[in-house]
C-alpha positions as MATLAB code, in Angstrom:
seq = 'XXXXXXXXXXXXXXXXXXXXXXXXXXXXXXXXXXXXXXXXXXXXXXXXXXXXXXXXXXXXXXXXXXXXX';
ca = [
      78.736   71.346   40.285;
      76.162   71.821   37.684;
      75.073   75.299   36.423;
      71.344   75.042   36.161;
      69.188   77.948   37.064;
      67.306   77.463   40.408;
      64.253   79.478   41.158;
      63.415   79.756   44.835;
      60.223   81.228   46.223;
      58.147   80.958   49.510;
      55.041   78.867   49.486;
      52.560   79.849   52.213;
      50.528   76.738   51.233;
      53.458   74.494   51.933;
      54.922   76.781   54.673;
      58.378   76.275   53.075;
      60.664   77.596   50.378;
      60.351   75.894   47.095;
      63.290   75.444   44.779;
      62.503   74.607   41.053;
      64.966   73.739   38.325;
      63.029   74.643   35.202;
      65.577   73.073   32.709;
      65.171   69.604   34.427;
      61.448   68.568   34.168;
      59.998   67.727   37.676;
      63.136   68.630   39.541;
      62.015   70.422   42.646;
      63.025   70.574   46.325;
      61.942   72.416   49.446;
      63.251   73.675   52.621;
      62.272   75.466   55.879;
      64.973   78.144   54.984;
      66.191   79.579   51.627;
      69.458   78.046   52.188;
      68.040   74.651   52.973;
      65.946   74.791   49.828;
      68.978   75.616   47.760;
      71.017   72.842   49.467;
      68.288   70.352   48.733;
      67.991   71.452   45.117;
      71.578   70.643   44.589;
      71.083   67.112   45.935;
      68.014   66.627   43.684;
      69.828   67.893   40.645;
      72.532   65.292   41.151;
      69.855   62.608   41.670;
      67.867   63.849   38.539;
      70.977   63.520   36.399;
      71.986   60.231   37.837;
      68.599   58.772   37.159;
      68.491   60.165   33.595;
      71.860   58.555   32.834;
      70.719   55.212   34.255;
      67.607   55.377   32.074;
      69.641   56.587   28.995;
      67.810   59.875   28.691;
      69.163   63.042   27.341;
      70.509   65.513   29.931;
      69.802   69.166   29.035;
      72.696   71.441   28.723;
      72.307   74.393   31.130;
      71.153   77.417   29.112;
      71.403   80.108   31.785;
      69.489   82.999   33.257;
      65.685   83.224   32.632;
      65.572   80.861   29.736;
      62.154   79.607   30.950;
      60.819   82.604   32.822;
];
C-alpha cells in the first residue's frame, strides 16, 4: 500500500468524484461515489508505478500532507 496523498472532489462537469494524486503526474481516477473514486485511485496508483518501473522512470517518494496544495 502506497502512502501518496489523494485529493478527492466533486466535479459537476463530470457528474462524478475526481481523485487526483498530485505527486504522480497525470495520476487521476473518478467514481460515482467518494469511495469508488478512492478505490479507483488506488488501482491507478499501482498502474502508474508499474508503468514507471517498466519505463525506467523515477518513482517519487511520498512526501505527505499538502505538499502540493
